[in-house]
Residue, then its C-alpha position, 0 to 999 in steps of 0.5 A: m474735865i466735864k466741867n472744863l468741854l461744858n464750859k467751853h462748849q458754852t463760850q463756842h455756842h455764844l460766838k455761833s450765836s452772837q449775830e454782831y459778832s458774825q456781822a463784826s467779822f465780815t465788815g471787817v474783813v470787807s472793809l481790809t479789802l475795801t482800803v487795800i483796793l483804794l491803797l493801791n488804787s491811790y498809787d499811779f504806777a505809770e508817773k509814780t506820783i500819789k493821787p492825794y483824794i484817793f490816798a485820804a480816802f485810803a487813810a480814811y478807810a484803814l482808820f475806821s478798818i483797825l478800828q473794826v478789827v478792834i471791836t471785833i476782838l474785844i466782842r469776841k474777849d466779850l463773849l467767851r469771858h463774859g457771854h455778852i458784849r459789854n456796853s462799852t465795847r457797844a459804845l465803840g460803834y458810836v465812833q464807827l457811825f463817823s465813818i458814813l462820811t466816807g460812804n462805807i456801808f458796811i461798817v456805819t450797818f455794823a455800828f447801828n447794830l451793834i450801839k441798840k443791844q435789844k434790836n427789831p426788824e423795825y429798827t434795820i428796817a430804818v437804819y436801812m431807810l435812812l442810810t437809803q435816804l442820805f445815800v441818795i442826797v449825796l449822790s445828788a449833791i455830787n451835781m453842784f459842781k457840773p457847770y448847770v444842775a437840772d432846773t429843779f435841783l434844788i427843790g429836789m434837795v430840798i425834800l429830800i433834806v426833809v423827806a430824811i429829817f423826818q426818818l431819822s427822827a422815826l429812827l429814834l421813834v422806833a428803837k424806842y417804842v417798838d419792841r419784838h413783838t408789840a408797837h406803842p398804837k400811837l406810833i400809828w402817826l408816824a407809820l402814815p406819813l412813812i408809807l408817803t415817803v416811798a413817793t422817793g422811791n425809798v422802799f424801805a419807808l413803805v416796809l417799816g410802816i407796814n410793819l408798824l401798822s401790822k404790830i399795833r393792829k396785830h391782835g395775834n393774826p397768823s398771817v402777822t405772826r408769819w410776815s414778821d416771823v420772816w422781817v427777822r430772818i431776812t434783818s438778821n441776814t446781814t448780807a441779804m440786807l446789803g443786797l436790799f439796800f443796793i436794790i432800793f438805793l438805785f430805785s431811790v436815785s432813779v426816782c430822784s434823778l427825775l429832779t436832781f439830774d438832767y438828762g442832757f448831761a448823760v444824753d446831749n454831746n460835749y465836743s469840748a470835754i470828749l474824753q474826761p479822766p474822772s474829776l470833780e465835774y465830771p465823777l467818772g470822767t466823760d466817755n468819746f461823744g463827751r458825755d458823762l458816764f456818771s450821769r448816764i450810770v444813774f439813767g441806765a439804773r433805771i433801764s436796768l431795774i426795768v427791763g429787769f423787772m418787767s420781764t421776771v414779773i411778765p413769765l411770773v404772771i403768765g407762767g404762774i397761771l399756766g402751772a396753776i391750771s396745770g397742777y390743779y387740772g391735771r390729765h389732758t390739759d397738765n401733757i397739752i400745756m407742759r408739752l407746748l412749754d417743753v417746746l419752747y423750754a427747748i430752746p436756749g433763752i437767750l436764743l429765742a431772744i436773739a430771734i425774736i428781736a433779730a425779727f422784730g427790731a431792737n427797743t426796750v419793748n420788744l426786749i422784755l417781750a423776748l426776755s419773757v416769753g424764754a422764761i416762761p416754761t420755768y416759772a410754769r414749771t415751778m408753779r405747776a410742782n407748788v400746786l400738786l403739792v398744796s391740791t394735796f392739802e385739807y383747806v382745798d378739799a375743804a373748800r371743794a365740799f363747801g361747793s367753792s369753784n376750781l377758779s375760786i380753790i386755784f388762785k383763793h386758796i392753792v395760789p396763795n400758799s404757792l408764793a413762797p417758792m415763786i417771789v424766791k425763784s424770780t428775786l434769784t433770776i432777775g439778775g440773770a435779766v439784767i445781765s441778759t439785757s446787758s449782754l444784747s444791749y452791748l451786741g446791739l440787740g437790747v434798747e437802742p444804742h441813744i439810751p444811756e443803759w448799762g449795756n451801751i456805756l460797757k459796749i463803748g468802753s470796751t473799745y477804750l480798755e488800754t486808754n479810758s479803761y474807766l468806761a468800761i469799768y464803771p458799767g461794769l461793776a455796777i452790772i456786778a453789784l446789782v446782779l450780786s445783791f439780787n442773788f444776796l437778796g433771793d438766798g436770804l429770801r429762801d432761807a427766809l420763807d423755808p418752812k424748815m425753819d418754821 
């Protein structure tokens, strides 16, 4: 009896501790949900006809989703019977790799995770790096169906393909020569070119290059070990990595669109193509001025990322400095700074932003400043609380004993050890900044109306909900996806940087 209970407990432990099983279950549920959505959209209920392209996508998704369910069952069976996943089950991951043809990022990432038995953060980062590059290439290639493309389109596509081939080689080398704690010294010649490929906006390449260099030159450095542990936790969090993937993908598209997209499609009126439904020439249709919605959303990502990022960085820096000074000096300095910030904190951020924009005019710079001012008190309070805690540590007293100046103690010893909660907070609140940007633009108080920004696009689309609903659906989905991605990444960073997890 006791033996049976112990065996049962052990098998349940195998299930709970298996990253492949949890990711397989998550992937199966998401993929089946997407399959049902495609099925519902493949039938035109008004004309009672089947949309062939969407139905073909449904069939492909259904095939891989069913196989995903089968793999999940096999993984569970292997873990319960053998305590590990058999090689025959892992081999099915190679079949699931073909799902990249459908663009199902959930199944593709799971497949890469399944086929590699001993995984390390560098391998996972390399997988997402390659997938980001491939998705950017596919998204850019859609422009070939347009009447004309950007003058630099061919050059841009060649560069992207060459970089993708190099990154595929990097993935294979990382899978072979990198383990959990070390990397082959010769990979230094791989790390340096990888860092250079960040010019395409693929930040995964930069992270992978830095990780490889840190492992090659490790030599027991505790800071390097801490960096590695953080990435182990982040890469093992599927939702956090998917959120990071979408953010970096949008950033990479924003950079590469300078070469592969024509800005004229997003801003120039084309009265011969007003309110066109989605087609190969116009993948997401056109608006009431004949502008390509696909191009407008791509260029709008750049605005949303810039405004969201800058309106987070500015209060992060200013609020961080004020909070650090307030927390370190205390007494009168603390009272003066925090009471002034309390006055600012008492005003709702969105109302303060509306007042500032109404006073100084609606443009991108004023929008960034308006969103930044209202967020300063929250960052200052977070930094102040961290500084009050860190100031009591022994190494701060040691720095004082050695005669270090106050500013040196604050910015060399206290602030660097107080940044983790600030980084987590910034990733969690940047999604709110994106929503505020779109909301103010929707109200006509944000980015200039002629600029393709998601809030502006949504404002136009909201007037055509009954006749051309896609004009509002696509920018709305883009906003939701970006905000959720930042939230997922923030949750992952919070868990990875939590000292209780050490």
